[in-house]
C-alpha positions in Angstrom: -0.2 0.0 -0.3 1.0 3.7 -0.2 1.1 3.5 3.6 3.8 0.7 3.8 7.4 0.8 2.5 8.6 -2.1 0.5 10.0 -4.5 3.0 12.3 -6.1 0.2 14.2 -5.4 -3.1 12.6 -6.4 -6.1 14.1 -9.8 -7.8 16.9 -8.2 -10.2 19.1 -10.3 -12.4 22.4 -11.5 -10.5 24.6 -8.8 -12.7 22.3 -6.0 -10.9 22.3 -7.1 -7.6 24.7 -5.0 -6.0 24.7 -2.1 -7.6 22.3 -0.2 -5.6 19.9 0.4 -8.6 16.2 0.0 -8.6 14.6 -0.8 -12.0 10.8 -0.7 -11.7 10.0 -0.6 -15.4 11.8 -1.3 -18.6 11.9 1.2 -21.2 11.3 -1.1 -24.3 8.2 -3.1 -23.3 6.8 -1.4 -20.1 7.6 -4.4 -18.0 9.8 -4.9 -15.3 13.1 -6.3 -15.7 13.5 -9.5 -13.4 15.9 -12.1 -12.6 15.1 -15.5 -14.8 14.6 -17.4 -11.7 11.7 -15.4 -10.4 10.3 -15.9 -14.1 10.9 -19.9 -13.5 8.4 -19.6 -10.6 6.2 -17.4 -11.8 6.1 -20.4 -14.9 6.0 -22.9 -12.6 2.8 -21.0 -10.6 0.9 -19.5 -13.8 1.8 -22.6 -16.8 1.2 -19.9 -19.4 3.2 -17.3 -17.8 4.7 -15.1 -20.8 8.0 -16.8 -21.9 8.9 -13.8 -23.5 10.3 -12.3 -20.4 11.7 -15.6 -19.4 13.7 -16.0 -22.3 15.0 -12.2 -22.5 18.8 -12.1 -22.4 18.5 -9.3 -20.0 17.2 -11.1 -17.2 20.3 -13.4 -17.2 23.1 -11.6 -18.3 24.3 -7.7 -18.9 25.0 -7.8 -22.5 21.2 -8.2 -24.3 22.8 -9.8 -27.3 24.0 -13.0 -25.5 21.6 -15.4 -26.3 23.1 -18.5 -25.2 21.5 -19.6 -21.8 18.0 -17.9 -23.3 18.3 -20.7 -26.1 19.3 -23.5 -24.1 16.6 -22.9 -21.6 14.1 -22.7 -24.4 15.0 -26.2 -25.8 14.5 -27.5 -22.1 11.0 -25.6 -21.7 9.8 -27.1 -25.1 10.8 -30.6 -24.0 8.9 -30.2 -20.7 5.9 -29.5 -23.0 6.0 -25.4 -23.0 4.7 -24.2 -26.2 3.5 -21.0 -25.9 6.1 -19.0 -27.6 5.2 -17.4 -30.9 7.1 -18.7 -33.5 8.1 -15.1 -34.2 9.9 -15.1 -30.9 11.2 -18.4 -31.4 12.9 -17.4 -35.0 14.4 -14.1 -33.1 15.8 -16.3 -30.4 17.1 -19.1 -33.0 18.7 -16.6 -35.6 20.2 -14.4 -32.5 21.9 -17.1 -31.3 22.8 -18.6 -34.5 24.6 -15.2 -35.6 26.3 -15.1 -31.9 27.8 -18.4 -32.8 28.7 -17.5 -36.4 30.5 -14.3 -35.1 32.8 -16.5 -32.6 33.7 -19.2 -35.9 31.4 -21.8 -34.9 29.4 -21.7 -38.4 28.4 -25.3 -37.9 27.1 -25.0 -34.2 25.0 -22.0 -36.3 23.5 -24.5 -38.5 22.6 -26.9 -36.2 21.1 -24.1 -34.2 18.9 -23.0 -37.4 17.9 -26.7 -37.4 15.4 -25.7 -34.8 13.7 -22.9 -36.9 10.1 -23.5 -36.3 8.4 -24.7 -39.1 5.7 -22.3 -41.0 2.2 -23.5 -41.4 
């Protein structure tokens, strides 16, 4: 309530925890930036929780272009039958990670990632 002060910090990503920074809303989408563990707990309590927030690289790392953990986490979630990520978001995640691998000279792995591209219907 407006009378009470907050008694705990919001669950920030690890790279922001000790910075003393309090982020209430993200500039891009108007939603708060939270730690990936927080999003996983929300997904556990609500099976239809927004996967775009969970797989946002900024909830894991300070580099918004580092899609490594996001891609692998998506593959685990997909194996657990969480399928409500849009095809567009899947495509962006796949191509971002493939581009990241290709820029590191790992083009063979980039091809492997692109084999996971969602099928258009």
